[in-house]
C-alpha positions as CSV (number, residue, x, y, z in Angstrom):
1,X,131.6,102.9,139.2
2,X,130.0,103.8,135.6
3,X,127.7,100.7,135.9
4,X,126.6,101.7,139.5
5,X,125.7,105.2,138.3
6,X,123.9,103.9,135.3
7,X,122.0,101.4,137.5
8,X,121.1,104.0,140.1
9,X,119.8,106.3,137.2
10,X,117.6,103.4,135.9
11,X,116.2,102.8,139.3
12,X,115.2,106.4,139.5
13,X,113.6,106.3,136.1
14,X,111.5,103.3,137.0
15,X,110.5,104.4,140.7
16,X,110.2,108.0,140.3
17,X,106.6,107.7,138.7
18,X,105.6,106.1,141.9
19,X,107.0,108.5,144.2
20,X,104.6,111.2,143.5
21,X,102.0,109.3,141.3
22,X,99.7,110.8,139.0
23,X,100.3,114.4,138.3
24,X,97.3,115.3,136.1
25,X,94.4,113.8,134.2
26,X,92.3,115.7,131.5
27,X,89.7,115.2,129.0
28,X,91.1,116.5,125.6
29,X,88.1,116.1,123.5
30,X,85.6,119.0,124.1
31,X,82.6,117.1,122.9
32,X,82.3,113.2,123.0
33,X,80.0,111.2,120.8
34,X,78.9,107.8,120.7
35,X,81.0,105.6,118.7
36,X,83.6,108.3,117.9
37,X,86.8,108.8,119.4
38,X,87.2,110.8,122.7
39,X,90.7,111.7,123.8
40,X,92.2,111.8,127.4
41,X,95.5,112.3,128.9
42,X,97.2,111.4,132.1
43,X,100.5,112.7,133.0
44,X,102.6,110.8,135.5
45,X,105.8,112.2,137.4
46,X,108.9,110.5,136.5
47,X,110.4,108.6,133.5
48,X,110.8,104.9,132.6
49,X,113.2,102.6,131.2
50,X,110.7,101.2,128.6
51,X,107.1,102.8,129.3
52,X,106.0,100.4,126.5
53,X,106.7,97.4,128.8
54,X,103.5,96.3,130.8
55,X,105.6,94.6,133.3
56,X,107.3,98.1,134.1
57,X,104.4,100.4,133.9
58,X,100.6,99.8,133.3
59,X,98.1,102.7,133.5
60,X,94.5,102.0,132.7
61,X,91.3,104.0,132.3
62,X,88.5,102.4,134.4
63,X,85.1,103.6,133.2
64,X,81.8,103.4,134.6
65,X,79.1,103.4,131.6
66,X,75.6,104.7,131.8
67,X,74.0,101.1,132.0
68,X,76.2,100.2,135.1
69,X,79.0,98.3,133.4
70,X,82.5,98.8,134.2
71,X,85.2,98.9,131.4
72,X,89.1,98.9,131.5
73,X,90.6,100.5,128.6
74,X,94.6,100.5,128.2
75,X,96.4,103.7,127.8
76,X,99.7,104.1,125.7
77,X,102.7,106.0,126.2
78,X,103.1,109.0,124.1
79,X,106.1,111.2,125.2
80,X,108.5,112.5,127.9
81,X,108.0,116.1,129.0
82,X,110.2,118.0,131.7
83,X,110.8,114.9,133.8
84,X,107.3,113.4,133.4
85,X,105.7,110.8,131.4
86,X,102.6,111.5,129.2
87,X,100.2,108.7,128.4
88,X,96.9,108.9,126.4
89,X,93.6,107.0,126.1
90,X,91.4,107.1,123.0
91,X,87.8,106.0,124.2
92,X,84.7,105.3,121.8
93,X,81.6,105.1,123.9
94,X,79.4,102.5,122.9
95,X,76.5,103.9,125.0
96,X,75.2,107.3,125.1
97,X,74.7,108.9,128.3
98,X,76.7,110.0,131.5
99,X,80.1,108.3,132.3
100,X,82.5,108.4,135.0
101,X,86.3,107.4,134.8
102,X,89.5,107.4,136.6
103,X,92.9,106.4,136.0
104,X,94.8,103.6,137.8
105,X,98.8,103.3,137.5
106,X,99.8,99.8,138.4
107,X,103.3,98.2,138.7
108,X,104.7,95.3,140.1
109,X,106.7,96.8,142.7
110,X,104.7,99.6,144.0
111,X,101.1,100.2,145.2
112,X,98.4,101.0,142.7
113,X,97.9,104.9,142.5
114,X,94.3,106.4,141.4
115,X,93.5,109.6,139.8
116,X,90.6,111.9,140.6
117,X,87.4,111.1,138.9
118,X,86.4,112.7,135.7
119,X,82.8,112.9,134.4
120,X,81.6,113.1,130.7
121,X,78.6,112.6,128.7
122,X,78.5,110.8,125.4
123,X,76.1,112.4,123.0
124,X,73.9,109.9,120.9
125,X,74.8,108.9,117.5
126,X,73.1,107.6,114.3
127,X,75.9,105.4,113.9
128,X,75.9,101.4,114.2
129,X,78.9,100.9,116.3
130,X,81.1,98.1,116.4
131,X,81.0,94.7,114.5
132,X,80.6,91.5,116.4
133,X,79.7,87.8,115.1
134,X,76.2,87.6,114.3
135,X,75.8,84.2,113.0
136,X,77.2,81.9,110.3
137,X,75.9,84.3,107.6
138,X,76.3,87.8,109.2
139,X,78.3,90.1,111.5
140,X,76.2,92.2,113.7
141,X,76.8,95.8,114.6
142,X,76.3,97.2,118.3
143,X,73.0,98.7,117.0
144,X,71.8,95.2,115.9
145,X,71.9,96.0,112.3
146,X,73.3,93.0,110.1
147,X,76.5,93.3,108.0
148,X,78.2,91.0,105.4
149,X,81.8,92.1,104.3
150,X,82.4,92.5,100.5
151,X,85.6,93.4,99.2
152,X,89.4,92.2,98.5
153,X,92.9,92.0,100.1
154,X,94.7,95.2,99.9
155,X,97.6,93.7,101.6
156,X,100.0,96.6,101.5
157,X,100.8,99.8,99.8
158,X,103.3,99.7,96.9
159,X,106.8,98.6,97.4
160,X,109.9,100.1,95.9
161,X,109.4,97.9,92.7
162,X,105.6,98.5,92.4
163,X,103.6,101.2,90.8
164,X,103.5,104.2,93.3
165,X,99.8,104.7,92.8
166,X,98.8,101.7,94.6
167,X,98.4,103.3,98.1
168,X,95.7,103.2,100.5
169,X,94.5,106.8,99.5
170,X,94.1,105.5,95.9
171,X,92.8,101.9,96.6
172,X,90.4,102.2,99.2
173,X,88.3,105.1,97.8
174,X,88.4,103.1,94.6
175,X,86.8,100.2,96.5
176,X,84.3,102.4,98.5
177,X,83.1,104.1,95.5
178,X,82.3,100.8,93.9
179,X,80.0,99.3,96.5
180,X,82.8,97.5,98.5
181,X,82.8,97.8,102.1
182,X,85.7,95.5,103.6
183,X,89.4,94.8,103.0
184,X,92.1,93.1,104.5
185,X,95.7,94.2,105.1
186,X,99.1,93.5,106.7
187,X,101.4,95.0,109.3
188,X,104.8,93.7,108.1
189,X,108.5,94.6,107.5
190,X,107.6,96.9,104.4
191,X,104.1,98.0,105.4
192,X,103.2,99.8,108.8
193,X,106.3,97.9,110.3
194,X,105.3,98.5,113.9
195,X,107.8,96.5,115.5
196,X,110.5,96.3,112.9
197,X,113.9,98.1,113.3
198,X,115.0,97.3,109.7
199,X,112.8,97.6,107.0
200,X,112.8,96.3,103.3
201,X,111.4,97.0,99.9
202,X,110.0,100.5,100.8
203,X,110.8,103.9,100.5
204,X,107.7,105.1,102.8
205,X,109.6,104.0,106.0
206,X,113.1,104.4,107.2
207,X,115.1,102.0,109.5
208,X,114.2,102.8,113.2
209,X,115.7,102.3,116.8
210,X,112.1,103.0,118.6
211,X,110.4,100.4,120.3
212,X,107.5,100.8,118.3
213,X,108.3,102.3,114.7
214,X,106.8,105.8,114.6
215,X,106.5,106.0,110.9
216,X,104.4,102.8,111.1
217,X,102.4,104.3,113.8
218,X,101.7,107.4,111.9
219,X,100.7,105.5,108.8
220,X,98.2,103.4,111.0
221,X,96.6,106.6,112.4
222,X,96.1,107.7,109.0
223,X,94.8,104.5,107.7
224,X,92.2,104.3,110.4
225,X,91.1,107.8,109.9
226,X,90.8,107.1,106.1
227,X,88.7,104.0,106.8
228,X,86.3,106.0,109.2
229,X,85.9,108.8,106.1
230,X,84.8,106.1,103.7
231,X,83.0,103.7,106.0
232,X,85.1,100.8,105.1
233,X,85.9,97.9,107.5
234,X,89.3,96.2,107.9
235,X,90.8,92.9,108.9
236,X,94.2,93.9,110.3
237,X,96.8,91.0,110.3
238,X,99.6,91.8,112.9
239,X,102.0,89.2,111.5
240,X,102.9,87.2,108.3
241,X,104.5,83.8,107.9
242,X,107.6,85.2,106.2
243,X,108.6,86.7,109.4
244,X,109.4,83.4,110.8
245,X,111.0,81.6,108.1
246,X,114.8,81.5,108.5
247,X,115.6,82.4,104.9
248,X,112.9,85.0,104.9
249,X,112.5,87.8,107.3
250,X,113.5,86.1,110.5
251,X,117.2,87.1,110.1
252,X,115.9,90.8,110.6
253,X,113.3,89.9,113.0
254,X,113.6,92.1,116.4
255,X,112.8,88.9,118.5
256,X,115.7,87.2,117.0
257,X,118.7,86.8,119.3
258,X,121.0,88.1,116.6
259,X,119.4,91.3,116.7
260,X,119.2,91.7,120.4
261,X,116.0,89.6,121.0
262,X,115.4,86.7,123.1
263,X,114.7,83.8,120.5
264,X,117.3,81.7,119.1
265,X,114.9,80.3,116.5
266,X,111.3,80.8,115.1
267,X,110.0,78.2,117.4
268,X,111.1,80.3,120.4
269,X,108.9,83.2,119.1
270,X,105.9,81.0,120.2
271,X,107.6,79.4,123.4
272,X,110.0,82.0,124.9
273,X,108.5,83.9,127.8
274,X,110.2,87.1,126.8
275,X,108.8,86.9,123.3
276,X,105.4,86.3,124.7
277,X,105.8,89.3,127.1
278,X,107.0,91.5,124.1
279,X,103.9,90.2,121.9
280,X,101.6,91.3,124.8
281,X,103.2,94.8,124.7
282,X,102.4,94.9,121.2
283,X,98.9,93.8,121.5
284,X,98.4,96.2,124.3
285,X,99.5,99.1,122.2
286,X,97.4,98.2,119.4
287,X,94.5,98.1,121.4
288,X,95.1,101.4,123.7
289,X,96.0,103.3,120.3
290,X,93.5,102.0,117.8
291,X,91.0,99.9,119.4
292,X,88.5,102.9,119.5
293,X,88.1,102.4,115.7
294,X,84.8,100.8,114.8
295,X,86.1,100.5,111.4
296,X,88.5,97.8,112.5
297,X,86.2,94.7,112.3
298,X,88.9,92.0,113.0
299,X,92.3,91.5,114.7
300,X,94.1,88.7,112.8
301,X,97.1,87.4,114.5
302,X,98.9,85.8,111.5
303,X,98.6,85.5,107.7
304,X,99.2,81.7,106.7
305,X,100.9,80.5,109.9
306,X,101.1,77.1,108.6
307,X,103.6,78.4,105.9
308,X,105.9,79.1,108.8
309,X,104.9,75.8,110.5
310,X,105.6,73.7,107.5
311,X,108.6,73.4,105.2
312,X,107.8,73.5,101.3
313,X,110.7,70.8,100.7
314,X,110.6,68.3,101.7
315,X,106.7,68.5,101.3
316,X,105.1,69.6,104.6
317,X,107.8,68.5,107.2
318,X,107.2,70.4,110.4
319,X,109.7,72.9,111.4
320,X,107.8,74.7,114.3
321,X,105.7,72.2,116.7
322,X,102.1,72.7,115.6
323,X,101.2,72.4,119.5
324,X,103.3,75.5,120.2
325,X,101.4,77.4,117.6
326,X,98.1,76.6,118.9
327,X,99.1,77.1,122.7
328,X,100.4,80.6,121.5
329,X,97.3,81.7,119.7
330,X,95.2,80.2,123.0
331,X,97.2,82.4,125.2
332,X,97.5,85.5,122.9
333,X,93.7,85.5,122.0
334,X,92.5,85.2,125.6
335,X,95.0,88.0,126.5
336,X,93.7,90.1,123.6
337,X,89.9,89.7,124.6
338,X,90.9,90.4,128.4
339,X,92.1,93.9,127.3
340,X,89.7,94.9,124.5
341,X,86.7,96.7,126.0
342,X,85.2,96.8,122.5
343,X,85.7,93.1,121.9
344,X,86.9,93.3,118.3
345,X,86.4,89.9,116.4
346,X,89.5,88.0,116.8
347,X,90.9,85.6,113.9
348,X,93.9,84.1,112.4
349,X,94.7,82.3,109.2
350,X,96.3,79.3,107.3
351,X,97.0,78.8,103.7
352,X,95.8,75.2,103.2
353,X,97.2,73.1,106.2
354,X,95.3,73.0,109.4
355,X,96.9,73.5,112.7
356,X,95.7,70.7,115.2
357,X,93.3,72.4,117.6
358,X,93.4,76.0,116.3
359,X,90.0,76.0,114.8
360,X,88.4,75.2,118.2
361,X,90.0,77.8,120.4
362,X,87.6,79.5,122.6
363,X,88.8,83.2,121.7
364,X,89.1,82.8,118.1
365,X,85.7,84.0,116.9
366,X,86.1,83.0,113.3
367,X,88.2,80.6,111.4
368,X,89.6,81.1,108.0
369,X,91.9,79.7,105.3
370,X,93.2,80.6,101.7
371,X,92.2,79.0,98.6
372,X,93.9,79.2,95.3
373,X,93.6,77.2,91.9
374,X,90.5,75.5,93.3
375,X,87.8,78.4,93.3
376,X,85.1,75.7,92.8
377,X,85.9,74.6,96.4
378,X,84.9,77.6,98.1
379,X,81.5,76.9,99.1
380,X,81.8,73.3,100.1
381,X,84.9,74.5,102.2
382,X,82.9,76.9,104.1
383,X,80.2,74.6,104.6
384,X,82.4,71.9,105.9
385,X,84.4,73.9,108.3
386,X,81.5,75.8,109.7
387,X,79.6,72.2,110.3
388,X,82.6,70.7,112.0
389,X,83.7,73.7,114.1
390,X,80.4,75.5,114.7
391,X,82.0,78.8,114.0
392,X,81.7,81.2,111.1
393,X,84.1,80.5,108.4
394,X,85.8,82.8,106.1
395,X,88.1,82.5,102.9
396,X,90.5,85.4,103.6
397,X,92.4,85.0,100.2
398,X,91.2,83.3,97.0
399,X,92.6,83.5,93.5
400,X,92.9,81.8,90.1
401,X,96.6,81.1,90.9
402,X,98.8,81.7,93.8
403,X,102.2,81.9,91.7
404,X,103.3,85.6,91.1
405,X,104.8,84.4,87.8
406,X,101.4,83.3,86.4
407,X,99.6,86.5,87.1
408,X,99.6,87.9,83.5
409,X,97.2,89.7,81.4
410,X,97.3,86.9,78.7
411,X,95.6,84.7,81.4
412,X,93.5,87.6,82.6
413,X,90.1,86.1,81.4
414,X,90.7,83.2,83.8
415,X,91.4,85.5,86.6
416,X,88.4,87.7,86.0
417,X,86.0,84.7,85.9
418,X,87.4,83.3,89.3
419,X,87.1,87.1,90.7
420,X,83.5,87.0,89.8
421,X,82.3,83.6,90.7
422,X,84.2,83.6,94.0
423,X,82.2,86.6,95.3
424,X,78.9,85.0,94.2
425,X,79.8,81.6,95.7
426,X,80.2,83.6,99.1
427,X,77.3,85.7,98.9
428,X,75.2,82.6,98.4
429,X,77.0,80.6,101.3
430,X,76.8,81.0,104.9
431,X,79.9,83.2,105.5
432,X,79.9,86.6,107.0
433,X,82.8,87.9,105.0
434,X,82.6,87.1,101.1
435,X,85.8,85.4,99.8
436,X,88.4,88.1,99.2
437,X,90.7,88.2,96.2
438,X,94.4,88.4,96.2
439,X,96.1,90.2,93.3
440,X,94.6,93.6,94.0
441,X,97.0,95.5,91.7
442,X,96.3,93.3,88.8
443,X,92.7,93.6,89.2
444,X,92.8,97.3,89.4
445,X,94.9,97.3,86.2
446,X,91.9,95.2,84.7
447,X,89.2,97.6,85.9
448,X,87.5,94.8,88.0
449,X,86.7,96.8,90.9
450,X,83.4,98.3,89.5
451,X,82.1,94.6,89.6
452,X,81.6,95.1,93.3
453,X,78.6,97.4,92.7
454,X,76.3,94.3,91.5
455,X,77.3,92.3,94.4
456,X,76.8,95.0,96.8
457,X,73.2,95.8,95.5
458,X,72.2,92.1,95.8
459,X,73.6,91.9,99.1
460,X,71.8,94.9,100.5
461,X,68.5,93.5,98.7
462,X,69.1,90.3,100.8
463,X,69.8,92.1,104.0
464,X,66.7,94.3,103.6
465,X,64.5,91.2,102.5
466,X,65.4,88.9,105.3
467,X,66.5,91.6,108.0
468,X,69.6,89.5,108.2
469,X,68.2,86.3,108.0
470,X,69.3,83.8,105.3
471,X,68.2,80.2,104.5
472,X,69.8,78.0,101.9
473,X,67.2,76.4,99.5
474,X,67.6,73.0,97.8
475,X,67.4,73.2,94.0
476,X,66.2,70.7,91.3
477,X,66.4,70.0,87.6
478,X,69.5,72.3,87.0
479,X,71.9,71.9,84.3
480,X,74.2,75.0,85.5
481,X,75.8,75.8,88.8
482,X,72.9,77.0,90.9
483,X,72.8,78.7,94.4
484,X,69.6,79.6,96.0
485,X,68.8,81.5,99.2
486,X,65.6,82.5,100.9
487,X,65.6,85.9,102.7
488,X,62.2,86.8,104.3
489,X,59.7,85.9,101.5
490,X,62.2,86.6,98.5
491,X,64.2,83.9,96.9
492,X,67.7,84.8,95.3
493,X,68.9,82.4,92.5
494,X,72.3,82.7,91.2
495,X,72.8,80.8,87.9
496,X,76.3,80.3,86.3
497,X,77.1,78.5,83.1
498,X,80.4,77.1,84.0
499,X,80.4,75.1,80.6
500,X,82.4,76.2,77.7
501,X,79.3,76.6,75.4
502,X,76.1,78.5,75.3
503,X,73.2,76.6,76.9
504,X,69.6,77.0,77.9
505,X,69.8,77.1,81.6
506,X,67.1,75.2,83.6
507,X,66.5,75.2,87.3
508,X,63.9,75.0,90.0
509,X,63.3,75.5,93.8
510,X,62.2,72.8,96.0
511,X,60.0,74.8,98.3
512,X,56.4,75.2,99.1
513,X,55.7,77.1,96.0
514,X,51.9,77.7,96.0
515,X,50.8,81.0,94.7
516,X,52.1,83.5,92.2
517,X,55.4,85.0,91.8
518,X,57.2,87.7,90.0
519,X,60.6,87.2,88.7
520,X,63.4,89.6,88.2
521,X,66.6,89.2,86.1
522,X,69.5,91.0,87.5
523,X,72.7,91.3,85.4
524,X,75.9,91.3,87.6
525,X,77.9,93.0,85.0
526,X,75.6,95.9,84.0
527,X,73.4,95.8,87.2
528,X,70.4,96.0,85.0
529,X,67.1,94.5,86.2
530,X,64.6,93.1,83.7
531,X,61.1,91.8,84.8
532,X,60.3,88.4,83.4
533,X,57.2,86.5,83.2
534,X,55.3,85.7,86.2
535,X,55.6,82.2,87.7
536,X,52.9,80.1,89.5
537,X,54.4,77.6,92.1
538,X,52.8,74.3,92.8
539,X,53.3,71.3,95.2
540,X,56.4,70.4,93.6
541,X,58.0,73.9,93.9
542,X,58.9,76.7,91.6
543,X,60.1,76.0,88.1
544,X,62.2,78.5,86.5
545,X,61.7,79.1,82.7
546,X,64.7,78.5,80.4
547,X,67.3,81.4,80.3
548,X,70.0,81.5,77.5
549,X,73.5,81.8,79.0
550,X,76.5,82.1,77.1
551,X,79.9,80.6,78.1
552,X,80.7,81.6,81.7
553,X,77.7,84.0,81.8
554,X,75.9,84.4,85.1
555,X,72.5,86.0,86.2
556,X,70.8,86.5,89.6
557,X,67.1,85.8,89.7
558,X,65.0,87.5,92.5
559,X,61.7,85.8,93.1
560,X,59.1,87.3,95.1
561,X,55.5,86.3,96.0
562,X,52.9,88.6,94.6
563,X,51.5,89.5,97.9
564,X,54.9,90.0,99.3
565,X,55.8,92.3,96.3
566,X,52.7,94.4,96.8
567,X,53.7,94.8,100.5
568,X,57.1,95.9,99.3
569,X,55.9,98.3,96.7
570,X,53.5,100.1,99.3
């Protein structure tokens, strides 16, 4: 009898909303501005067993834009009030002008229900909007302005055994004030634990029985607001490999059958229909709640998914079928694109082992991998993968060493050297986001963050000179590491003495170099510019005078034609 009563109650909960339909819709934001969040609410009669499950209840905001486009924006469940369910929509208009919208309630068992029409006007903004793929070198804003990401990983906020100062509130303003514009971070069991019931290594979050962890939701709300205030852009990783390792966090994973989930093992995370349905609920919630943010540059499905797929011992034995991982990414990236009206960039990452077919998936916008102990391979890796798969390629993590035990101040000089040259390798290579170092706490201790200022200054100069157009230039007669890029009529040349001794650096550019050129020397460490002697190009190109460089010293030369310089000076 008890079971019959409970079943009847659940039937009432899941069907009541469709008995009377939508009770009220409202625009909560008094004024709505292009590229800024506008808030809307819809109240539905009745309660739901699980209002986050799209198989039970879907409420979309259907929007007609000033240009005539139709957008569909997911809403998210907020709360229950007096037998009614409150859903919210966060909409960031990408166009200015007059809009119309209405809400549609959908269920697998009842007829669609539509709300009345709301009308609103989005006031034009001077902002640039959302980031999208531009070309191999750049991302591009809605406004058309080109962008290259410069920053580092801030994988998470401090855990229980780490210095409490390493929070977003400390690290992100430090990045922003030193010229960085980008960072990468994770959702995981100790950081913004959106789906996790049991958390570890954190005092910031508590265990929770909520479908979505409200402590993690609140912190993500705060992070998005902080990024907006700092004009910082993030790559947000939804999951990390450790969550799918049996002797890692899989034991606490909410999809694990021992914790009430459907999956008997990590493979079923990718293959079980119920797991995929749960994951789509998660994606829908993320887009509905935070998709409005122009400061979220990219959604990243996994950090280093290959480390879940392969065992470390015996070396590289497969424990999760690679085809299952590729098919899952195909399905989830297609779904994510279908529900995201802003069309955020979508990516995922590997450590060092490719997953068959994943680099060529239609709805993965940019590919990435992580490189440790081999910083000299950053540029050739980017070039090879870009050519092979005809997509932008990013080094999402790099470092002098991957092993935590080897990250010591005694080895700090080597780490610092890699930190610096990795950024310049990226800036002078076709990648829209420069390689992002790991070990953010270590480099904060070593006061390396101000180094971003010089990279940022040259990046801005390159974007301005070429209006976002870049051309790699072949070099000649060089005895140091040399990278050359042409932006507009200006050449940017990076010289690095990677030897262990002081040398006179020589280099030249294989270009049509007729005419006179002025040369500025830029010091990446001090950001000082020095005007050098003028050069005269000839049929063999431009020959750069010898420059004395100490061990591991680097310099950027800015070479501009005299006529072009005169135009720039006016």
